[in-house]
N, C-alpha and C positions, 0 to 999 in steps of 0.2 A: 173724243173720249180719251184718247191715249194721253197719259200723264197729266190729266186735268186735276184741279184741286177738288177736295171733297164738296165744297160749296157749288162748284160748277157741275159736278156729277149729280148733285141733288136737283139742280135746275134742269138738267137733261132728263130727269125722271128715272135715273138708274136705280134699280132695285138692289138693296143690300142683303147680305145673308140673314141678318137678324129679322128684317122685315119679311123676307121670304119664308123663313122658318116659322115665325109666329103668325103672320097675317095670311099665309096661303097654305103651306104644308100642314101646320098645326090645326088650322081652322077648317080646311076643306078636305083633308085626306084622313079618313078614319083608320086608325092603326090596325084594326082587325082585317083590313083589306090589303095591307102591305105585302103579305106573302104572295099575292097574285103577281106582283111585279118584282119582288126581291128574289123569287125563285123562278129561274128561266124555264124550268120544266113545267111549273104550274101555269106560267104565262102562255107557253106553247099549247098546252092542253086546252086552256080556256079560249084561246084564239081559234084553234081548230074547231071547237064546238060552235063557233060563230062564223065559220067559213072565212076567217081572216088568214091570208096566206102567210106561212112561216117557212124557214128552211127545213128541209127534211132531216129527221133525226135518224142517225145510223145506229148508234149504240149508247148505252149508259153504263158507267162503271161506278158502283156504289161502295165496294168494300176493297180493302187492301189486298185480300187474297186473290181478287180478280185481276190485279195489276200484272201478274206474271203472264196472263193470257192476253194482254192488251195488244201485242203485236199480231197475234192470231185474229183478234177482232178486226184489225185494220187491214188485213190482207186483201179483201175485196175492193179496196178504195184507193185510187191513185191520188186523190186530193180530198182533204177534209179539214174541219176546224175542231179543235179541242178547247173546251171552255168550262170554267166552274159554273155550276148552276146558280150559285149565290155570289158570284163575283161582281165587282163594280169598277167603273173607271177604266175598263179595258184590261185590267190586270188578269194574268193567268191565261190569256188567249194565245193559243198556238195555231198558226195557219200553215198547213202543209199543202204544197201545190204539185207535188210529183215525187218520183222515186229515182234513185240512182243505185242500182244493185240492191243491197239490203237496207241502205240508208234512205232517209226522207229528205226532201228538198223544201226549204222555205222559199218565199217569193223572191228573196234577194239572191237565191242560188246557193245559200249556205246549206251544207249537209248536216243533218243530225242523225244520230244513231238510234236504233230501236231502244237501247238502254236509256238514252236521254229522254225519249218520248215516254217511256215507262216511268222514269223518275218524275217527269212533269206531271203525269197523271197522279202519281203517289202524293206529290206535293199539294195538288188540288184537293184530294181526299182528306189530307191533314189540315186543310183550312188555310193554307199559306196565302191564298189570294182572295179569301172570302170575307164578307161583311162580318166584322166582329171576331174573325179568326175561328169561326165555327167549323166543325167537320163538314165536308161538302161532298157533292156528287160531280163526277166529270161527265160532260156531254160530248158526244162526237156528232157533228152535224155536217151536212153537205156544204161544199163550197158554193157561194153565190156566183152564178155566171152573169156578172153584172153587165148592164146595158152598155154596148160599145160606144155609144155617143158620149159617154162620160169618161172613156178610157184615158184621154189626154189630160184629164184634170186630177188624176191620181197616179201614184207610182208605187209599185210593189205591193199593192193592196187594194181593197174595195172601198170606195167612198160611201159614206152613209149620210142620211139626212136626219137631223134632229128637229122635231117640231114640238114646241111647248104649247099645250092646249089647256085652257081654263074654262071649266063649266061647259065643255063641248065646243068651245070657240078656239080655233087655231090663232095663236097670238104672235108668235115669232118663230122663224125658221133659219137654219143654216145648213150648209153641206160641209162635212169634214173630209178633207182630201188627204189621203195617205201620202207620205213622202219617204225618201230614203232615211232621213233623220228620225222619223217616227217608226222605223222598222216595219213599214207597210201597214201600220195600224192607224185607224182614224181617231187618234187621241191628240187633242190640242196640246196637252201638257208635255207630250213627247216629241212635238215638232210638226204635227199635222197642220194643214192650213184650214182655217175656218172661214167660210164664205157666207156672208149674210145674204138671205134670199128675200125677195119681194113676196109677201103673203098673197098678193093679188095674182101674180104671174109665174112665180117660181124662177124668175131671172135673177142673176147676181147683182148685188148692190155694191159690195166692197169685200175685200179679203184681208185676212190678218194671219201672220205667222210670228210666233214668239212675241206677241204684243205689238208688232209693227205692221203697218199697212203694206201690202204687196199688190202688184198688178198682174203677176203671172206665177204659174206653178214653178217652184225652184228647181225641179228636176226635169220636167217636160218642156218648160218654156211656154206652155199654153196660156193665152191671155184669158183672165176670168171675165172680161167684158162679153165674151161670146157664150158664157155658160147659161143654159136654159134647161131647167129640169123638165123632162117629158112626163106625161101622165100626172101633171100637177094637181088636177082636181081629185084624182084618186089618192094621192099622197095626203091631201088635207082631209079627205073623207076617212081614210084609215086612222089618222091621228085622232080625229074627233070621235070615232067609233071606240077607240081605246078608253076614253073617259067613261063612256057608257058601259063598256065591258068590265071595267075594274071597280067602278064606284068611287074612284079617286078623281077629284075635281081639278087638281093641279098636277100635271105630269109631263114628262118628256117622252116622246115616242121616237125610237130610232128605227129608221126605215131604209132599206136598200132597194135598188132597182135591178131586178133580174131580167135577163134578156127575154125569157119566155113568159114569166108570170107578171112582169111589171112590178109595182110596189109590193114589197114583202116586209113584214114586221120582224125586226131583228130582236129588239128587247124594249122594255119600258123602264122608266125611272120615276119613282115617287118623290125624289129629291133632286130634280134636274139642276145642274150647275148654272152659274150665272155668266159664264164666258160667252154665251150666245149674244149677250149685249155688246161685247167687244167686237165680235164678228160683224154685227149689224151697225156698230157705232150709234146705237140708240138704246134708250132705257125701256125697261119692261113696265114700270109703274103706270104710266099713262095708258099703255095698251091694255093692261089688265083692267083698268077702270072702264075702258070702252067695252072690253069683253064682258064685264059684269052687266053693263047696260044692255048689251045684245042678248045675253042669257036671260035677263029679266023680262025682255020684250017678247021672247018666243021660246017655246020648247022644241020647235021643229029642227031636226038635225041639219037638213039642207039649208034652211033659212039662216041658221047661225053661221054656216060656212060662207054663204054668199054675203052676209052682212060684214063678216070679217074681211073678206076680199075688198069690199067697197070702202070700208072705213079704216082699215089698217094697212092697205096696200100702198105702194109707192115709196116704202122705206121711211115713212114718217114716224 
C-alpha cells in the first residue's frame, strides 16, 4: 500500500475519506447519537451502566474558577491522566506518572510545575483541544496499569488497540505503540507505531511508523513478530458491544489492556481515521462488504464475532 498509485489503491479495496463519510458515517451513524462518543464523560457513564470497564474517574473540572484549586484536587494521586472531555486525535492529553517535590513527572522524566498543569487545564476549558473549539470540561482519570506482556512494545506510554466495528462486526484492528518521538502517546501522526492485527487471533501482521514498514519498535528493539494480544476474544466482544451501546453502526473503539481488569474501554470515535488500513496494508472496503453480509445473516452478537474471525482473519 505504501506509495501506490490511486488505481492500485482502488484495486486493493482501500476506503477513501469521501466514501467513508458518505457511505458509512453519514448513512449508519445517526447524528443524535454522536454526543455519546464525542463527550468522553457521557461515554464513560453509558459504559458503566452496561458494566463495560473504563478507567476510574478521579475528578472533573468544569469552570475556570476551579482551576486555582486544581493542584489541591491532584494531591491524593501520584499518577493520573488529564484530558478534554470533547477532545479528539489525542490532543490535550497530559499523562503524569509521578512527582518530584512539588513538580509532576511525565513518562519521559520531564518535570512540569503545578502552574503548567493548571494552565493546561485552563486551556482545555477554553476549548483549545476540543472538537470545534467549544468550551470543554477537563477529566482527571486513573493511569492504566497496562499488561506487562505488552511493555516491550511501547515506550514512555500505554499502547492501545483500535478496533473498527461495523453493524456489530469487528472489521479491522491495530495496536498503536507509543514511542519517544510520539511523547509517549499512542498517536500515529506524532510518531507512534501502528501494528496491524489479525482479527482472528490478535497476532501482529505488520507494523508501520511514519508511513514506512518496520520490523521492531524503534526505542525498545522488540520485534513485532512476537506480538500477540492477550484476551483477544474479550477485546472483540467489547468493540462489538460498543456498537450496540451507542446505536452508531460504524465506529472505532479504543481499548487498553489493564493488568488487573483486562480489556478496558478508553474512548470511542464516530469518525475513525483511515490510517488503520496503512497499518494492516489492507483495504477496508471489501471487509466492510463482508461485514454487511454477516450482519444481514444474523442478529446474534457472538455469531457476528465468530463469523468475522472466520472470514476476515489471516490479514486478508
